[in-house]
Biopython code that builds the backbone (N, CA, C, O; Angstrom):
import numpy as np
from Bio.PDB.StructureBuilder import StructureBuilder

atoms = [
    (1, "MET", "N", (96.055, 96.870, 130.466)),
    (1, "MET", "CA", (96.045, 98.306, 130.378)),
    (1, "MET", "C", (94.931, 98.836, 131.284)),
    (1, "MET", "O", (93.788, 98.384, 131.220)),
    (2, "GLU", "N", (95.290, 99.795, 132.119)),
    (2, "GLU", "CA", (94.307, 100.402, 133.002)),
    (2, "GLU", "C", (93.617, 101.545, 132.268)),
    (2, "GLU", "O", (94.258, 102.335, 131.575)),
    (3, "ILE", "N", (92.303, 101.618, 132.434)),
    (3, "ILE", "CA", (91.483, 102.586, 131.703)),
    (3, "ILE", "C", (90.728, 103.479, 132.675)),
    (3, "ILE", "O", (90.204, 103.020, 133.690)),
    (4, "ASP", "N", (90.683, 104.772, 132.341)),
    (4, "ASP", "CA", (89.822, 105.724, 133.035)),
    (4, "ASP", "C", (88.756, 106.188, 132.060)),
    (4, "ASP", "O", (88.896, 106.030, 130.847)),
    (5, "LEU", "N", (87.694, 106.759, 132.597)),
    (5, "LEU", "CA", (86.676, 107.352, 131.739)),
    (5, "LEU", "C", (86.947, 108.836, 131.610)),
    (5, "LEU", "O", (87.073, 109.547, 132.607)),
    (6, "GLY", "N", (87.036, 109.296, 130.373)),
    (6, "GLY", "CA", (87.283, 110.703, 130.095)),
    (6, "GLY", "C", (85.983, 111.442, 129.861)),
    (6, "GLY", "O", (84.919, 110.985, 130.278)),
    (7, "PRO", "N", (86.064, 112.593, 129.189)),
    (7, "PRO", "CA", (84.860, 113.354, 128.870)),
    (7, "PRO", "C", (83.846, 112.479, 128.124)),
    (7, "PRO", "O", (84.224, 111.663, 127.283)),
    (8, "TYR", "N", (82.610, 112.647, 128.425)),
    (8, "TYR", "CA", (81.506, 111.895, 127.811)),
    (8, "TYR", "C", (81.635, 110.397, 128.030)),
    (8, "TYR", "O", (81.126, 109.600, 127.242)),
    (9, "ASP", "N", (82.323, 110.014, 129.112)),
    (9, "ASP", "CA", (82.519, 108.606, 129.463)),
    (9, "ASP", "C", (83.239, 107.801, 128.381)),
    (9, "ASP", "O", (82.986, 106.607, 128.220)),
    (10, "ILE", "N", (84.127, 108.450, 127.645)),
    (10, "ILE", "CA", (84.934, 107.766, 126.641)),
    (10, "ILE", "C", (86.163, 107.186, 127.338)),
    (10, "ILE", "O", (86.894, 107.917, 128.008)),
    (11, "PRO", "N", (86.403, 105.863, 127.185)),
    (11, "PRO", "CA", (87.563, 105.252, 127.836)),
    (11, "PRO", "C", (88.879, 105.816, 127.302)),
    (11, "PRO", "O", (89.050, 105.972, 126.093)),
    (12, "VAL", "N", (89.799, 106.118, 128.204)),
    (12, "VAL", "CA", (91.134, 106.582, 127.843)),
    (12, "VAL", "C", (92.150, 105.830, 128.696)),
    (12, "VAL", "O", (91.879, 105.531, 129.859)),
    (13, "PRO", "N", (93.327, 105.517, 128.126)),
    (13, "PRO", "CA", (94.348, 104.823, 128.917)),
    (13, "PRO", "C", (94.812, 105.689, 130.086)),
    (13, "PRO", "O", (94.945, 106.905, 129.949)),
    (14, "ARG", "N", (95.054, 105.073, 131.209)),
    (14, "ARG", "CA", (95.525, 105.798, 132.387)),
    (14, "ARG", "C", (96.944, 106.313, 132.172)),
    (14, "ARG", "O", (97.258, 107.448, 132.530)),
    (15, "ASN", "N", (97.791, 105.483, 131.591)),
    (15, "ASN", "CA", (99.171, 105.882, 131.291)),
    (15, "ASN", "C", (99.263, 106.173, 129.798)),
    (15, "ASN", "O", (99.202, 105.264, 128.971)),
    (16, "ARG", "N", (99.408, 107.434, 129.473)),
    (16, "ARG", "CA", (99.435, 107.827, 128.061)),
    (16, "ARG", "C", (100.862, 107.931, 127.550)),
    (16, "ARG", "O", (101.765, 108.375, 128.259)),
    (17, "LYS", "N", (101.043, 107.515, 126.312)),
    (17, "LYS", "CA", (102.334, 107.622, 125.653)),
    (17, "LYS", "C", (102.119, 108.398, 124.351)),
    (17, "LYS", "O", (101.288, 108.025, 123.522)),
    (18, "VAL", "N", (102.869, 109.464, 124.189)),
    (18, "VAL", "CA", (102.763, 110.259, 122.981)),
    (18, "VAL", "C", (103.458, 109.516, 121.850)),
    (18, "VAL", "O", (104.592, 109.062, 122.008)),
    (19, "VAL", "N", (102.788, 109.389, 120.716)),
    (19, "VAL", "CA", (103.362, 108.722, 119.559)),
    (19, "VAL", "C", (103.345, 109.673, 118.367)),
    (19, "VAL", "O", (102.525, 110.588, 118.300)),
    (20, "ARG", "N", (104.251, 109.446, 117.439)),
    (20, "ARG", "CA", (104.326, 110.233, 116.216)),
    (20, "ARG", "C", (103.976, 109.319, 115.054)),
    (20, "ARG", "O", (104.641, 108.303, 114.851)),
    (21, "PRO", "N", (102.942, 109.662, 114.282)),
    (21, "PRO", "CA", (102.542, 108.771, 113.191)),
    (21, "PRO", "C", (103.531, 108.811, 112.031)),
    (21, "PRO", "O", (104.132, 109.847, 111.748)),
    (22, "ASP", "N", (103.691, 107.672, 111.363)),
    (22, "ASP", "CA", (104.492, 107.606, 110.142)),
    (22, "ASP", "C", (103.644, 107.970, 108.927)),
    (22, "ASP", "O", (104.160, 108.458, 107.922)),
    (23, "VAL", "N", (102.335, 107.726, 109.030)),
    (23, "VAL", "CA", (101.391, 107.983, 107.942)),
    (23, "VAL", "C", (100.152, 108.644, 108.530)),
    (23, "VAL", "O", (99.673, 108.244, 109.591)),
    (24, "VAL", "N", (99.631, 109.666, 107.833)),
    (24, "VAL", "CA", (98.370, 110.302, 108.215)),
    (24, "VAL", "C", (97.421, 110.175, 107.037)),
    (24, "VAL", "O", (97.763, 110.558, 105.918)),
    (25, "ILE", "N", (96.226, 109.636, 107.281)),
    (25, "ILE", "CA", (95.197, 109.523, 106.255)),
    (25, "ILE", "C", (94.125, 110.547, 106.582)),
    (25, "ILE", "O", (93.556, 110.541, 107.674)),
    (26, "ALA", "N", (93.851, 111.439, 105.610)),
    (26, "ALA", "CA", (92.937, 112.549, 105.841)),
    (26, "ALA", "C", (91.743, 112.471, 104.889)),
    (26, "ALA", "O", (91.924, 112.237, 103.694)),
    (27, "PRO", "N", (90.532, 112.663, 105.401)),
    (27, "PRO", "CA", (89.351, 112.691, 104.525)),
    (27, "PRO", "C", (89.316, 113.992, 103.725)),
    (27, "PRO", "O", (89.825, 115.019, 104.175)),
    (28, "LEU", "N", (88.713, 113.942, 102.540)),
    (28, "LEU", "CA", (88.640, 115.102, 101.668)),
    (28, "LEU", "C", (87.189, 115.508, 101.413)),
    (28, "LEU", "O", (86.338, 114.659, 101.149)),
    (29, "VAL", "N", (86.917, 116.792, 101.492)),
    (29, "VAL", "CA", (85.671, 117.338, 100.973)),
    (29, "VAL", "C", (85.913, 117.748, 99.526)),
    (29, "VAL", "O", (85.059, 117.548, 98.663)),
    (30, "ALA", "N", (87.090, 118.324, 99.268)),
    (30, "ALA", "CA", (87.527, 118.702, 97.922)),
    (30, "ALA", "C", (89.049, 118.756, 97.923)),
    (30, "ALA", "O", (89.685, 118.805, 98.976)),
    (31, "PHE", "N", (89.623, 118.746, 96.709)),
    (31, "PHE", "CA", (91.074, 118.832, 96.589)),
    (31, "PHE", "C", (91.405, 119.453, 95.245)),
    (31, "PHE", "O", (90.582, 119.469, 94.330)),
    (32, "ASP", "N", (92.651, 119.974, 95.139)),
    (32, "ASP", "CA", (93.075, 120.549, 93.864)),
    (32, "ASP", "C", (94.262, 119.781, 93.302)),
    (32, "ASP", "O", (94.758, 118.844, 93.927)),
    (33, "ARG", "N", (94.719, 120.185, 92.110)),
    (33, "ARG", "CA", (95.766, 119.435, 91.421)),
    (33, "ARG", "C", (97.123, 119.523, 92.099)),
    (33, "ARG", "O", (98.036, 118.776, 91.750)),
    (34, "ASN", "N", (97.269, 120.424, 93.062)),
    (34, "ASN", "CA", (98.511, 120.515, 93.829)),
    (34, "ASN", "C", (98.411, 119.783, 95.160)),
    (34, "ASN", "O", (99.262, 119.948, 96.034)),
    (35, "ASN", "N", (97.370, 118.976, 95.308)),
    (35, "ASN", "CA", (97.124, 118.134, 96.484)),
    (35, "ASN", "C", (96.842, 118.915, 97.765)),
    (35, "ASN", "O", (97.080, 118.417, 98.865)),
    (36, "TYR", "N", (96.339, 120.129, 97.621)),
    (36, "TYR", "CA", (95.792, 120.818, 98.783)),
    (36, "TYR", "C", (94.381, 120.307, 98.986)),
    (36, "TYR", "O", (93.700, 119.953, 98.024)),
    (37, "ARG", "N", (93.939, 120.267, 100.230)),
    (37, "ARG", "CA", (92.640, 119.683, 100.536)),
    (37, "ARG", "C", (91.746, 120.649, 101.280)),
    (37, "ARG", "O", (92.206, 121.540, 101.994)),
    (38, "LEU", "N", (90.466, 120.445, 101.093)),
    (38, "LEU", "CA", (89.468, 121.024, 101.983)),
    (38, "LEU", "C", (88.961, 119.872, 102.813)),
    (38, "LEU", "O", (88.635, 118.809, 102.285)),
    (39, "GLY", "N", (88.894, 120.084, 104.117)),
    (39, "GLY", "CA", (88.445, 119.026, 105.003)),
    (39, "GLY", "C", (87.094, 119.351, 105.593)),
    (39, "GLY", "O", (86.257, 119.993, 104.958)),
    (40, "TYR", "N", (86.896, 118.904, 106.801)),
    (40, "TYR", "CA", (85.605, 119.045, 107.448)),
    (40, "TYR", "C", (85.603, 120.170, 108.468)),
    (40, "TYR", "O", (84.768, 120.182, 109.372)),
    (41, "GLY", "N", (86.531, 121.123, 108.336)),
    (41, "GLY", "CA", (86.499, 122.310, 109.183)),
    (41, "GLY", "C", (87.540, 122.318, 110.281)),
    (41, "GLY", "O", (88.038, 121.270, 110.691)),
    (42, "SER", "N", (87.862, 123.499, 110.750)),
    (42, "SER", "CA", (88.719, 123.785, 111.906)),
    (42, "SER", "C", (90.217, 123.651, 111.658)),
    (42, "SER", "O", (90.996, 124.155, 112.466)),
    (43, "GLY", "N", (90.662, 123.000, 110.586)),
    (43, "GLY", "CA", (92.082, 122.938, 110.268)),
    (43, "GLY", "C", (92.910, 122.031, 111.155)),
    (43, "GLY", "O", (94.123, 122.222, 111.237)),
    (44, "PHE", "N", (92.315, 121.052, 111.824)),
    (44, "PHE", "CA", (93.064, 120.193, 112.740)),
    (44, "PHE", "C", (94.145, 119.390, 112.029)),
    (44, "PHE", "O", (95.250, 119.256, 112.554)),
    (45, "PHE", "N", (93.850, 118.846, 110.836)),
    (45, "PHE", "CA", (94.873, 118.093, 110.110)),
    (45, "PHE", "C", (96.046, 118.996, 109.756)),
    (45, "PHE", "O", (97.197, 118.611, 109.963)),
    (46, "ASP", "N", (95.781, 120.194, 109.226)),
    (46, "ASP", "CA", (96.863, 121.095, 108.834)),
    (46, "ASP", "C", (97.696, 121.538, 110.034)),
    (46, "ASP", "O", (98.921, 121.610, 109.941)),
    (47, "ILE", "N", (97.054, 121.830, 111.142)),
    (47, "ILE", "CA", (97.777, 122.220, 112.356)),
    (47, "ILE", "C", (98.692, 121.084, 112.811)),
    (47, "ILE", "O", (99.846, 121.307, 113.178)),
    (48, "THR", "N", (98.161, 119.875, 112.780)),
    (48, "THR", "CA", (98.939, 118.706, 113.189)),
    (48, "THR", "C", (100.091, 118.456, 112.229)),
    (48, "THR", "O", (101.223, 118.243, 112.664)),
    (49, "LEU", "N", (99.818, 118.479, 110.922)),
    (49, "LEU", "CA", (100.860, 118.212, 109.933)),
    (49, "LEU", "C", (101.978, 119.240, 109.995)),
    (49, "LEU", "O", (103.150, 118.889, 109.857)),
    (50, "ALA", "N", (101.633, 120.492, 110.198)),
    (50, "ALA", "CA", (102.650, 121.543, 110.270)),
    (50, "ALA", "C", (103.560, 121.354, 111.483)),
    (50, "ALA", "O", (104.722, 121.758, 111.453)),
    (51, "ALA", "N", (103.045, 120.747, 112.543)),
    (51, "ALA", "CA", (103.816, 120.585, 113.780)),
    (51, "ALA", "C", (104.701, 119.340, 113.775)),
    (51, "ALA", "O", (105.663, 119.271, 114.539)),
    (52, "LEU", "N", (104.396, 118.365, 112.935)),
    (52, "LEU", "CA", (105.145, 117.105, 112.939)),
    (52, "LEU", "C", (106.426, 117.229, 112.120)),
    (52, "LEU", "O", (106.383, 117.509, 110.922)),
    (53, "GLN", "N", (107.558, 117.020, 112.772)),
    (53, "GLN", "CA", (108.853, 117.072, 112.102)),
    (53, "GLN", "C", (109.657, 115.835, 112.480)),
    (53, "GLN", "O", (109.827, 115.570, 113.670)),
    (54, "PRO", "N", (110.152, 115.074, 111.525)),
    (54, "PRO", "CA", (109.926, 115.252, 110.107)),
    (54, "PRO", "C", (108.471, 114.927, 109.764)),
    (54, "PRO", "O", (107.809, 114.179, 110.483)),
    (55, "PRO", "N", (107.983, 115.493, 108.665)),
    (55, "PRO", "CA", (106.572, 115.273, 108.333)),
    (55, "PRO", "C", (106.300, 113.820, 107.940)),
    (55, "PRO", "O", (107.138, 113.183, 107.302)),
    (56, "PRO", "N", (105.142, 113.301, 108.313)),
    (56, "PRO", "CA", (104.781, 111.936, 107.934)),
    (56, "PRO", "C", (104.310, 111.895, 106.484)),
    (56, "PRO", "O", (104.066, 112.938, 105.877)),
    (57, "LEU", "N", (104.184, 110.696, 105.931)),
    (57, "LEU", "CA", (103.552, 110.511, 104.641)),
    (57, "LEU", "C", (102.079, 110.872, 104.813)),
    (57, "LEU", "O", (101.422, 110.373, 105.727)),
    (58, "THR", "N", (101.555, 111.735, 103.941)),
    (58, "THR", "CA", (100.164, 112.172, 104.062)),
    (58, "THR", "C", (99.371, 111.705, 102.850)),
    (58, "THR", "O", (99.782, 111.901, 101.706)),
    (59, "ILE", "N", (98.227, 111.083, 103.121)),
    (59, "ILE", "CA", (97.384, 110.531, 102.070)),
    (59, "ILE", "C", (95.957, 111.027, 102.277)),
    (59, "ILE", "O", (95.365, 110.826, 103.337)),
    (60, "GLY", "N", (95.414, 111.674, 101.252)),
    (60, "GLY", "CA", (94.021, 112.100, 101.285)),
    (60, "GLY", "C", (93.167, 111.067, 100.588)),
    (60, "GLY", "O", (93.598, 110.445, 99.617)),
    (61, "VAL", "N", (91.936, 110.879, 101.088)),
    (61, "VAL", "CA", (91.014, 109.921, 100.498)),
    (61, "VAL", "C", (89.706, 110.643, 100.199)),
    (61, "VAL", "O", (89.103, 111.252, 101.083)),
    (62, "GLY", "N", (89.275, 110.567, 98.937)),
    (62, "GLY", "CA", (88.049, 111.242, 98.550)),
    (62, "GLY", "C", (87.535, 110.734, 97.216)),
    (62, "GLY", "O", (87.936, 109.673, 96.738)),
    (63, "PHE", "N", (86.640, 111.512, 96.626)),
    (63, "PHE", "CA", (86.027, 111.159, 95.355)),
    (63, "PHE", "C", (86.519, 112.097, 94.262)),
    (63, "PHE", "O", (86.679, 113.297, 94.483)),
    (64, "GLU", "N", (86.757, 111.538, 93.089)),
    (64, "GLU", "CA", (87.267, 112.310, 91.956)),
    (64, "GLU", "C", (86.369, 113.493, 91.606)),
    (64, "GLU", "O", (86.865, 114.537, 91.182)),
    (65, "ILE", "N", (85.081, 113.350, 91.773)),
    (65, "ILE", "CA", (84.138, 114.411, 91.429)),
    (65, "ILE", "C", (84.350, 115.675, 92.273)),
    (65, "ILE", "O", (83.862, 116.749, 91.919)),
    (66, "THR", "N", (85.071, 115.546, 93.378)),
    (66, "THR", "CA", (85.301, 116.708, 94.254)),
    (66, "THR", "C", (86.566, 117.473, 93.901)),
    (66, "THR", "O", (86.929, 118.412, 94.610)),
    (67, "ALA", "N", (87.257, 117.090, 92.810)),
    (67, "ALA", "CA", (88.449, 117.817, 92.369)),
    (67, "ALA", "C", (88.042, 119.199, 91.864)),
    (67, "ALA", "O", (87.081, 119.330, 91.107)),
    (68, "VAL", "N", (88.772, 120.225, 92.284)),
    (68, "VAL", "CA", (88.523, 121.598, 91.855)),
    (68, "VAL", "C", (89.827, 122.187, 91.318)),
    (68, "VAL", "O", (90.906, 121.654, 91.578)),
    (69, "GLU", "N", (89.726, 123.280, 90.571)),
    (69, "GLU", "CA", (90.919, 123.920, 90.010)),
    (69, "GLU", "C", (91.882, 124.343, 91.119)),
    (69, "GLU", "O", (93.079, 124.066, 91.042)),
    (70, "THR", "N", (91.369, 125.006, 92.138)),
    (70, "THR", "CA", (92.183, 125.389, 93.300)),
    (70, "THR", "C", (91.276, 125.523, 94.514)),
    (70, "THR", "O", (90.102, 125.876, 94.399)),
    (71, "ILE", "N", (91.840, 125.236, 95.669)),
    (71, "ILE", "CA", (91.094, 125.492, 96.903)),
    (71, "ILE", "C", (91.489, 126.843, 97.493)),
    (71, "ILE", "O", (91.004, 127.237, 98.554)),
    (72, "HIS", "N", (92.380, 127.550, 96.786)),
    (72, "HIS", "CA", (92.921, 128.823, 97.274)),
    (72, "HIS", "C", (93.578, 128.608, 98.636)),
    (72, "HIS", "O", (93.127, 129.149, 99.646)),
    (73, "PRO", "N", (94.660, 127.806, 98.653)),
    (73, "PRO", "CA", (95.286, 127.449, 99.931)),
    (73, "PRO", "C", (95.807, 128.672, 100.686)),
    (73, "PRO", "O", (96.272, 129.647, 100.096)),
    (74, "LEU", "N", (95.712, 128.582, 101.981)),
    (74, "LEU", "CA", (96.255, 129.596, 102.881)),
    (74, "LEU", "C", (97.695, 129.215, 103.226)),
    (74, "LEU", "O", (98.100, 128.075, 103.000)),
    (75, "PRO", "N", (98.470, 130.150, 103.767)),
    (75, "PRO", "CA", (99.848, 129.816, 104.151)),
    (75, "PRO", "C", (99.935, 128.670, 105.167)),
    (75, "PRO", "O", (100.966, 128.002, 105.257)),
    (76, "THR", "N", (98.878, 128.442, 105.919)),
    (76, "THR", "CA", (98.869, 127.371, 106.922)),
    (76, "THR", "C", (98.467, 126.021, 106.340)),
    (76, "THR", "O", (98.577, 125.007, 107.030)),
    (77, "ASP", "N", (98.004, 125.976, 105.086)),
    (77, "ASP", "CA", (97.609, 124.709, 104.467)),
    (77, "ASP", "C", (98.844, 123.911, 104.067)),
    (77, "ASP", "O", (99.867, 124.478, 103.684)),
    (78, "VAL", "N", (98.736, 122.607, 104.159)),
    (78, "VAL", "CA", (99.838, 121.700, 103.850)),
    (78, "VAL", "C", (99.380, 120.761, 102.731)),
    (78, "VAL", "O", (98.366, 120.080, 102.889)),
    (79, "PRO", "N", (100.104, 120.708, 101.599)),
    (79, "PRO", "CA", (99.696, 119.775, 100.547)),
    (79, "PRO", "C", (99.967, 118.328, 100.968)),
    (79, "PRO", "O", (100.914, 118.045, 101.702)),
    (80, "LEU", "N", (99.123, 117.432, 100.493)),
    (80, "LEU", "CA", (99.273, 116.017, 100.794)),
    (80, "LEU", "C", (100.254, 115.374, 99.823)),
    (80, "LEU", "O", (100.408, 115.839, 98.693)),
    (81, "ASN", "N", (100.912, 114.314, 100.256)),
    (81, "ASN", "CA", (101.834, 113.593, 99.382)),
    (81, "ASN", "C", (101.088, 112.859, 98.272)),
    (81, "ASN", "O", (101.531, 112.836, 97.124)),
    (82, "LEU", "N", (99.962, 112.264, 98.621)),
    (82, "LEU", "CA", (99.157, 111.494, 97.671)),
    (82, "LEU", "C", (97.684, 111.735, 97.939)),
    (82, "LEU", "O", (97.278, 112.011, 99.068)),
    (83, "ILE", "N", (96.888, 111.624, 96.878)),
    (83, "ILE", "CA", (95.433, 111.623, 97.024)),
    (83, "ILE", "C", (94.915, 110.379, 96.328)),
    (83, "ILE", "O", (95.279, 110.097, 95.187)),
    (84, "VAL", "N", (94.063, 109.637, 97.021)),
    (84, "VAL", "CA", (93.492, 108.409, 96.480)),
    (84, "VAL", "C", (92.010, 108.642, 96.232)),
    (84, "VAL", "O", (91.273, 109.049, 97.130)),
    (85, "THR", "N", (91.578, 108.376, 94.987)),
    (85, "THR", "CA", (90.160, 108.425, 94.633)),
    (85, "THR", "C", (89.829, 107.139, 93.893)),
    (85, "THR", "O", (90.695, 106.292, 93.676)),
    (86, "GLU", "N", (88.577, 107.006, 93.511)),
    (86, "GLU", "CA", (88.183, 105.833, 92.738)),
    (86, "GLU", "C", (88.833, 105.815, 91.350)),
    (86, "GLU", "O", (88.852, 104.775, 90.692)),
    (87, "ALA", "N", (89.369, 106.964, 90.898)),
    (87, "ALA", "CA", (90.000, 107.055, 89.575)),
    (87, "ALA", "C", (91.504, 106.801, 89.615)),
    (87, "ALA", "O", (92.124, 106.626, 88.567)),
    (88, "GLY", "N", (92.095, 106.780, 90.795)),
    (88, "GLY", "CA", (93.521, 106.525, 90.850)),
    (88, "GLY", "C", (94.208, 107.181, 92.028)),
    (88, "GLY", "O", (93.564, 107.688, 92.948)),
    (89, "VAL", "N", (95.531, 107.161, 91.981)),
    (89, "VAL", "CA", (96.371, 107.770, 93.007)),
    (89, "VAL", "C", (97.067, 108.947, 92.362)),
    (89, "VAL", "O", (97.685, 108.799, 91.309)),
    (90, "TRP", "N", (96.977, 110.116, 92.977)),
    (90, "TRP", "CA", (97.485, 111.353, 92.401)),
    (90, "TRP", "C", (98.591, 111.951, 93.242)),
    (90, "TRP", "O", (98.516, 111.982, 94.471)),
    (91, "LYS", "N", (99.631, 112.430, 92.553)),
    (91, "LYS", "CA", (100.704, 113.172, 93.193)),
    (91, "LYS", "C", (100.497, 114.640, 92.882)),
    (91, "LYS", "O", (99.768, 114.962, 91.943)),
    (92, "PRO", "N", (101.115, 115.552, 93.641)),
    (92, "PRO", "CA", (100.951, 116.991, 93.359)),
    (92, "PRO", "C", (101.372, 117.336, 91.923)),
    (92, "PRO", "O", (102.318, 116.767, 91.378)),
    (93, "GLY", "N", (100.634, 118.292, 91.327)),
    (93, "GLY", "CA", (100.960, 118.775, 89.996)),
    (93, "GLY", "C", (100.355, 117.953, 88.877)),
    (93, "GLY", "O", (100.721, 118.140, 87.717)),
    (94, "ARG", "N", (99.450, 117.056, 89.186)),
    (94, "ARG", "CA", (98.849, 116.215, 88.144)),
    (94, "ARG", "C", (98.073, 117.081, 87.156)),
    (94, "ARG", "O", (97.628, 118.178, 87.493)),
    (95, "VAL", "N", (97.921, 116.591, 85.971)),
    (95, "VAL", "CA", (97.115, 117.256, 84.949)),
    (95, "VAL", "C", (95.784, 116.555, 84.878)),
    (95, "VAL", "O", (95.724, 115.341, 84.688)),
    (96, "ALA", "N", (94.700, 117.323, 85.032)),
    (96, "ALA", "CA", (93.356, 116.720, 85.044)),
    (96, "ALA", "C", (92.988, 116.159, 83.689)),
    (96, "ALA", "O", (91.895, 115.617, 83.522)),
]
sb = StructureBuilder()
sb.init_structure("model")
sb.init_model(0)
sb.init_chain("A")
sb.init_seg("    ")
for serial, (resi, resn, name, xyz) in enumerate(atoms, 1):
    if name == "N":
        sb.init_residue(resn, " ", resi, " ")
    sb.init_atom(name, np.array(xyz, "f"), 0.0, 1.0, " ", f" {name:<3s}", serial, name[0])
structure = sb.get_structure()
């Protein structure tokens, strides 16, 4: 594979191939019982998930202590299929 140096001298492949993920794993700052997440800012995961059709399996990873009643999701927010914490694996609509 031939490599070029991109911004900040980060290696990037010379010949790029666009791929569509089957699974997306997203970090969580907080989450609610409907599997909406708060992330680390800017909404990149939500923008990406909204654009992928068909949507991939989405899994959030975080800590149970960060569960909140609601994150007050916006219309652009996308709920995750599963959330994994040290307490278990949660599907949307779980009862705390």
